[in-house]
N, C-alpha and C positions, 0 to 999 in steps of 0.2 A: 499580500503576497510580495515579498521582497525579492528583487532580482539581484543576483550576485554572479557576475561573469556569465550571463545568459542562463543561469540556473534559477528555478522556481521551486517552491515547496508546497506540498498539500498534505492534508491529513484526511484519510478516508476511514469511515466507520461503517462496517458491513454487518448487517444483521440477518438472521434467518438460521438455517442449519449450516453453520460455518465453523463450529468447533468439533474436533474429533473426526474430521472428514478429510484431513490433509490440506486444508486451506492455507495454512502458513507456509507449507513447503511449496505449494502452487504459487503463492505470492512471491516468495523468494526467487524461485526459478524464473518467473516472468520479469521481475524487477532486474535481476542480473542480466538477462538477455537484452534488456532495453538500456542497460548502463545506468540504472537508477540506484541511488544510495538511500539509506534510512533503515527502517525496521518494520517488522510485523509482529504483533503480539495478540494473544487471547486476553480479553477483558473479563472481569468478574461478572459482568452483566450478560455474558453469553455472546457478545459481539466480538468481532476481530477489528483491530485498529492497525492501520498502515500509515506510517509517516514516510513520505517519499520526496526525494530531491532529484531533480534532473531537468532536462530541457522541457519546454512546454509541450512539444510534440511527443516526447517519451512519456510524460505524465498523462497525456490524453489517451495514449494507447494503453498504458497500464490501467487507467481507470476503466476503459472498455473491457479489458480482460478480467479485472477484479469484479466488475459488476456481473459478469457471467459466472466466474468461479470454476472450480473443478467439477467434474461430472457428479461426484458424490455429494456436493453441496447444493443447497437451495437458498439462494440469496433473495430475501424479501424486502430488504431495506438497504439504502446506500446513501450515505451523507458525505459531502465533500466540503472541506474547510480550507481556506487559505491560511498559510503559515509563513513564518520567516525561515530563511535558510540557516540551519545549524551546521556549522562547519566541522563539528566533532565527528560526523558520520563520513567515513571514507569508503564504505561498502554497504551492502544491504545485509541486515542481520535478522535472525529469528530470535526474538526476546522471549524469555520464559514467561 
């Protein structure tokens, strides 16, 4: 986990019933509320991947929210990986 001006980066891989239930929109809304940059995307294996950049406190709160997910989702697995900060992301995006 590289720190850049107080920013840290994490990658979260969420599994369960997380595609086709509004999970990416949920993740985008909460990331933006917390001032987190990065992206969310559906993976071909049925998981959702989130790459997040922000303060340690913001990422901890985002992690808590992502682990719960929207009401229509059922999260059965959650993986957290440390990442380096990629300055290309200036906001939070939904990737195709």
